[in-house]
Steps between C-alpha positions, in 0.01 A plus 500: 500500500623844414572748776354760264164324517496546877586868460223544241247333729608724788474810282150407386401438862626840610335682210167321548511570873560873450237530228253303712554724802458814292182369341356388834576838657311673220198273543550281196508156657385325182789639297742408781372143487540491122854638527588224744340240277694630198824476697419144603425396143821662377711317758323171430581528130866524598496218757281234334768388249744437786236296686432297185872431464515391863216252454666368184829447682322320786314285249825409325666424832242240601458333161663160453 
């Protein structure tokens, strides 16, 4: 796993957190929820290929 992936995930988390707090303070809870959901989907698109590779490696490990 790349260390840059961890940094990108952390950056998205910080940005989503700040945007969410600003939106909640201005009374726009729905947009804050959508911003958090968009951040989650973005991070999942980055992480899912690594999880698929992990399952493939585990599958190959236990095959005879």
